[in-house]
N, C-alpha and C positions, 0 to 999 in steps of 0.2 A: 489204406485208411490216407483222407487229405492232411497235411499239414494247419494247424489253426494259423489264422493270418497274425500276425501283427502290427496294430493298425499306426500311424506314425507318430503316435505318441498315446500309449499302453499300457495303463496301470499294473500294476505287479496287481496277483491274486492278494485279496488279505490278510495282511504282517500277519506270514505262516509262524507260530509259538513255537515249533519247534524243527529248529534250521535242517535234522536226520531225513525229519518227512517230511519235509520240501524235499532235499535232493531225491528220494525214495519218489515223491509222487512227478518229479518232474521225471526223472528217466524214465519211470514207467513212461509216463507221453509219449518218449519217442516209437513202443513196443508199435510192431509192425507199421511200422511209416517206410515210406520211398529207399530202395535200393542206396539214394546220393546219400537220407541222413544213417542210416544205419549204417553204410559202410566209414562214417566219422564219427561212430559209436566209441571204437576203440583205444582212436585220439582223442576224446572226451576222458575218456577214466583214465588216459594215463594224464592229461592235464588236470584230474584229480589229482594223479596218482601224486604228478609233483607239488599242488600246490600245498600239501599237505604235509612236507617234508618242514623239517624246520623247525625251529624255534622262536627265533629272535623275531622281530616283530617288521624293524623298519625291511628285512633281507628274505623276511617272508611276503613284503608288498610290491620291493622288488619283481617276486618270480609270478607275483599273482600277474602284473605288469605282461610280462613279454612269457605269461603262459596263455593268458590269455588273446594277445596278440596274434599267435601262432595259431591257436585254433579257428578264431574270425578271419585268417589270414590277413591281419590288419597292418600295416606301416607306424602306428604311433598307437599306445596305450599309456594311461596315465590311473591315478586310485588317487581322490579327494577327499583327504580328511573331513570330516565337518568336526568345529571346533568344540567346546563340552557348553559354553550359551547355546550352540546350533545357528549360530551369526559367523557367517563363512569359516575359510577354511584352517584346520594347525597346522594342517601339513600337506603336501602334492611332491609325489609319486609318479617316472614319468618312465619312456619305456622307447628308444625308436630318436630320439634329439639326441642329438651328441653332445658330449661338452662344450668343441667351441660355439656350436649354437647357440647350447642353452645359458653362455654368459654376454655373447650380441646381445638375447633376446634381453637379457638380464634378469625382474623383477616379476618371481613367479606368480600364476594367480591365487586372489585370496578371494573368489567365492561372494564377494557382496555384491556382486553388479554380474548380468549377461547371463547366459544359456546356463552356468556351473550355480549366477548363485540361483536360480530357478528350479533346478534341479531341487538345489539344501531345500529349500520348502515346500517341496513339491517332488516326491521321495518316487520316484516310476520309471517303468522304461522308456526310453526315449529313440527312439529310429530317423533318421532323419536322411530326404537326399540329395539333402544344400543345404549346410550349417549358413550360406551369406540370405538365406530365402525366412528363417527363422524370425519374426520380429525379435523376441529374446535375447537375439543374438547382437555382439557390440563392439562384435571386428577383432582383428590378430594387432599387436602388437608390433613395431615395425621389425624386420628379419627372424621372422618370425614362417614357417614351412606353410603352403598350401596343407588347410582342410574342405574337403566338401564332407563325402560322407560321414555320417556321424550314428554309433550307439552308446547310448546311457543303460547302465542295469543298477542299482541301490541297490550294496553288500550290507546285509543288516546279522548285527552279531549279539548270538542272544534276544529275537526281538527287538533289538533298540537300530535306529541307522547310526551302523561307521562310517556312511560315506560312500562314492559313487565310482563305480566302474566308468572308465570311460574310453572307446575304442573311435579310431576316423581313419579315415583313408584304407578302402580294397586293395590290396594289389595288384589285382585284375582291371583297375578302372570301374569296376562294379559298385551298386550299391549293397549296401550288407542282408540279404535277406532274411527270411523268417526259421530256415534251418540259424545261422548265426543267432538271433536271437534267445533261440531255445537252449543254444550251445552253450553262449554266454552266461542264459540264466543256472544253468545250474552250474557252472561253473561256480558263479557268484556267491552263490548257495554254500558249496565248498568252500568256498574263499572266508566266509562271514563265522566256516567252522575254524579253521587256519589260524584264522584272526583274534576268534578267543580260544583259541589256545597260548598261542602268543603272546597273548597278551595276559594272561593268567602269569605266564611264567618270568615274563617282564615284572609285573608286579611282586610277586617273591623278591627277584633278584635284587631292584630295589628296593624293596621292605629290610635284605639282607646283608647289605650295601649300609645302610642305614645303621644298622642296628650292629654292625662289626664300627663305621662311624664314633657309636656311641660308645662302645664299648674302650672303643683308645682315649677317648678323653677321658674320661675315667678313669682309665689307668694310669696316662699321663698325669691328671690332676692330682691323682695320689700318690704319686711317684716323687713327689715331697718338695717340684719346681714352684719358683717363687711367683706372686704375684699375674703377672705380668706376663710372665711365660705363660700361664697358668690357661691367661687369655688371647695369646694365640695362635698354642693347641686348636682352641675352639673356634679361630676365624677358618683356620688352616684346615680345620677338617668339614667345614661347613662347605666353605668353597669347593670343593672336592665332590659333596656328596651330591651337591643342589648343582655342578655343570656351572656354577655363576663365575661372572667374572670377578670378582671380588671378595671376602669375607670381611666381614666389620664389625667390632664391638665397641660398645659407646655404654657407653654408663652416667649416670646423675652426678650435676655439678654444684656447686652449692649458690648459682645460681635461680635453679630449677628448671634449666636445661640440661642437656647428654652431651659428655663427650666423645670423640672416638680418639679412645687409649691403644685397641689392636687392630692390623692392616694385612690379610691377607692378599695379596695382586702379585700378578708375574709383572705388571706394569707400574713404576713407581705413581703415585698419590698423590701425599704431599697431602694428606687427610689424614695423620697422626692430630694431634691435638686438637683439628677441630670443634666446635662445639657450637649446636645447631640451636638454636636461639628458642626459651619457654614459652614463645607466642606461636613456634607453630603446632597446627593441629592434631599431629601425629607425634610429636610428644608427649600431646592431652592421652592420647590412648595409649601409648606404650607401657610410659607410666601409671594407667590406668590396671595396666596389662591385659592391655587387648590387639590382640598380632593384626596386623594393619600390610594389605597387600597392593602394589600398584603396580597395571597393566603399563604403563609411557610414564617415567619420572619425568623425562622432558617436558610433556606438556601439562603434568598434574599440578591442580594449582596450589595443592599441599605442602610442595616442597618450596624451600624454599634457602638452600643451598647451591651455588655451583656446582659441588661434585653431584648432589644426584639427579640433573640438568644433564648429567653427560651418560644417563644411566636409562631404560626399559626398563620391561619386568623389577620388579624388587619384590621383596618379601621382608619382610621388618614383625621378628617375632620376639617378643617380649623374656628376659630370663629368670622367669620366675617359680618358688619356691612357697610351699605352705603361706601361700598370698604378700609371699615379699617378692620387687620386682628388686632383683638385681643389678639388670639390664637391656639392651634388646641386642639380639643377634640380626644384623645385614647381611642378605645375600641379593646383591645386585646380575643385572643380567645385562651386554651390551644394546643397546640402541636396536631394535631391528628384532633381533632374538625374540621366539617362541617365548609365548608367554609360563605358564607357570602353574603346571597340573595339578587338579584337586587330589589327587594320590599325592602329590609331591609337598604344599604345601602343609597335609597332612602326618605325613614324618614331618617335614622340617619342625614345627610345631614342635613331635614329638621329640623329636630332638632336643629341640631349644629347651625342656621342661629337663630331658635326662641331662643337660649340661649345664644348669642351671640346680641341681641339687649336686651332679660332682661340687660346682663351684662349692657351696656349703660348707659340702661335708670339705674339700680342698682346704675353705677357712677356718673348720671349725678346725679342724688334725695342726693347721698355722699356729691357730692361738693357743694353743695345748702346747706344742713346741713353744712358741715364743714365753710361753707363762713361763718354760722350764728355764727358758733362759735368762728373764729379770729375775726368777731365783734364784740362777747359780749365782746373776750379777749382786745380786743385796747379796749376797754369803760372800760370795769375792773384795765388795766394797765393807764390809763387817772386817774380814778375818784385816783387812788393810787400814781402818782406823782401828781397830780394837790393840790390833798386831807389831805391827808393820808401826809404823807412826810411833806408837807408844816406844818401841825400842830405839826406834833412833833416835826421840826424844832424848829418850833416858842416854844411850848414847854420844849424844849430843850433849847432855850435861856435865856427862864424865868427860869428857872432852875439856871443856871448859875451865872445869874447876882441875885439871891435868895442867893445861895453859895456864892456871895465872899460881902454879907451884914452881913451875919451870923457872930456871934463872938462866936458859940459852937462849937470847936473842934466839938460833935461828930453828929452837924446837916450837915458841911461840910462834911465832908464822906459822909453819907447817901446822900444827895443831889450828890456827885459826883459818886456815886456807879450810880441811876436812871440817870443820861446823859446818864455814859458808857451806859446803857444797853440802852436807844433809839438811842443811835448810833450803837448797834447790829441791835434794829431792822431794821432801818433805811436801815442797808447793810443790812440784809435781803427780808426786801421788793423789794428794788432795783432787787437785785437776780430776785423774782419772775418777778420784772417788765421783766427784761431780754429774762426773759421764758417762757410770754407770749407772746410778741415781735416776738418771734421766729419763722421763718417759720421749714416748713419739712425736703426742702431742705438742712438746716445750722446748722442742728444735727451733731452731733463731730461723730469721729467716733470710740472711744475710750469707751470699756464697761463700767468704770464706769461713768464716766461722762456721758454716754447718763443716767444711769442709775440716777442721780445724779439730772438729770433736768426730769426729770418723775416724783424724789421724791418732787422738788419742785411748778409743775405745780403743784400739785395735794395737795401743801398747800393753795392755795389762797381758791381752792372752799372747802377743810375739815375743813377753820379757825386755821391747826398748823402743825410742819412740821414734819413730821416721821420721827424716827430716822433711822441713818441707819449704817451700819457695814460690811467693807466686808475683809473674810477671801483668803488666795493666790494672787496668779498672777491674778489676774481677767482679767485685761486688753491684758495678750502674751498668758494664755495657751488656752481664750476660743476662739471659730470659728465663723464666721461671721454668720452660717446659725442659731447656735445653738446661740450665742449674738440677733441677730433679737427677735426670738422669744421668745428669756427669757425677755428682752421689751415690745412687749405682751404680756405675760403672767403677766410681774408687772402693767401693765399699767393696763390689765382688773380684779386684785388682787386690788387692788387701787377707783378705780372704783367702783369695790362694795364695798368694803368699806366705800366711798363714797353716795353712794345711798342706803343703805340699814344698814352698819353697829351698825350708832349713838353712833360712837366710839371718844375715848378723847385722846387715844394713839395707834402707830401703828406705829410698830420695824418692819425694811426691814433689810434682813440679804443673802449678795450670798457670797456663799462659793464656793471658787473652788479647795478644793480638796479633794471632797468627794467620794466613790470609791460606785458603784453604786451594786444592787444586784448580774450583771454578771459579775464583775471583773474588771469594763469598768471604768477610772477616767471620772469624768461632773462635774457637776455646778449646786448647787441646790438655787433655791432662796425662800425665807419664808418670807411672809409678813403675823402678829398675831398683831390681834386687840384686844380690852377687849371692843367693843357693847356687841350689843344682841344677838348675833350668828346666827345660820341662823335655821329660821323660820319650821314647822314641815310640811310637804304638801306644800313647797314652791319652787320653782323656780328655779333652777340646771344650767338653761343652759349654765351660764357664765366658771361653774366650770367643765361642757363638752369640755369645747370650748377647757377650758389650760387642760385636761384629754388630750382630738382627739391630741391636738395642739406636748404635750411632746410625745404622745404613735408612733405619725411619727416620732418621730427624734432617738426614739427605747429607748425612758425614761418613768416617768410616774408620775403623780398628784397624791393630797388628802388635803383632811382637815380634823383641828379634834380640840379640844379646844383650847379659845385663852387662853390668859395673861389676862383678867380681874380675878376679886375674886370668887376662887370656877369654877376655870378652864371658866368664858363668855368671850363671844367672839369667835371670829374664828381663825386659822390658816392655813392660806393655801401653800402648799412646791409645787412646782414645781421643776424636777432635767430632765438631757439629759446627752445623754455625750456628752462630747467637739467636 
């Protein structure tokens, strides 16, 4: 039985709907053929077995290339994976070219032109004796090894074109023959089945990772961490799951734009506190609850910030729940990186919805806790006013009466001093009552006043008032972003001192005249106590939070010995540029 001839540009039989049926038909066509072809059937079966093992997609593609090259006795093999939009290649896997040569060649083929581009739009079996003679060929880049003979076969997965298998350069210098064409066609059919299985496995694994990430975010948010730490968790998980260069969370600001409030990145970006202006078309779409996908942020006319122009593919996903847009999650990849697939976009959108729901639940939980704290503060304020101040006032009147009756000058002077001390104590308690009754929206704007407010609020649970000292023009030089973070750091340090230190003395110093190690002008917060110090092996989540907050602004935070006897206690230092 003669071998059917494969022309130099021969199409595949019309789209087989069933890859298994196609493999069976292609194998059946080999029956009764020449001894030369029959002798290669065991090799083909072994190649099919090899291709069908394993589930990881990229490893499967590597194995197909290597197996096809061995089967057709070719020096080089490659698979071009067609992009989802059908324009160009999204991936290019090769065999036969060492890494040093690949580095010298540089950029991989993109499939937008030349012979590879033609095969994307006209998927058919193509055999050429000399690549250079085909009018569709556009030549090779510098340092590319010479290639003359060529065989290209489409790979279909469940009836859809996945890509093309390319073979070049028979090792014996001959051209690819009809036997090679039939063998590679059968292998391509089996490859389609293997790739389909690998894609299903990869999709399942990817979904599992995103689900695990959503669970991790929900668990972290409901564990009672503060709002900023919760947003940092969302950014970190999104960066990891999306395999992106950064994870960024933005919240709407008062001017109608969006402010970057959390950043997760291996490289410092200086993005924290940056505001995307309301004029941006992207901001308008996001605030309406519409996701935005960008193939190349560096060239997209909608991007208005320099930060965005340093990235390539970007997903911008609104964090919304029950129609309320809480913010935006951004996962950018580096310039030149592969674009996000439809599956990745879908999974990321679902993750953003789950994260938004978890944020709302965490916010509701924090509101309940905050309400309980406010109720407790109101009770303490009432007790201080109705009981403590009244008793102190009555004691003062009794002392004044005793002072008038006494005829001993020393006693009169001593009692007078005691009355003065009581007056001072009453004024301090009234200040504490005012601080307890003051809501967050009533917080004064000056940094010095906000520091004093935090100190007065801490005095109630501590049982004493920490001392304080300001150095330099604190109110005029420290910016709003740094000031807000300094207050949060002071609150954390005082809270740690109250809960863990068992201190009898706390000193707070805010110095706006320091020069940071990189030469920048900055502000330094120092909170020192004479307590028990930090236990060996104890939790340090609060200290880590302080350090992360400082580093996000370009500063630092550390701790050391305290102000107790022989260095007892702890000193926490937090500093950042203005």
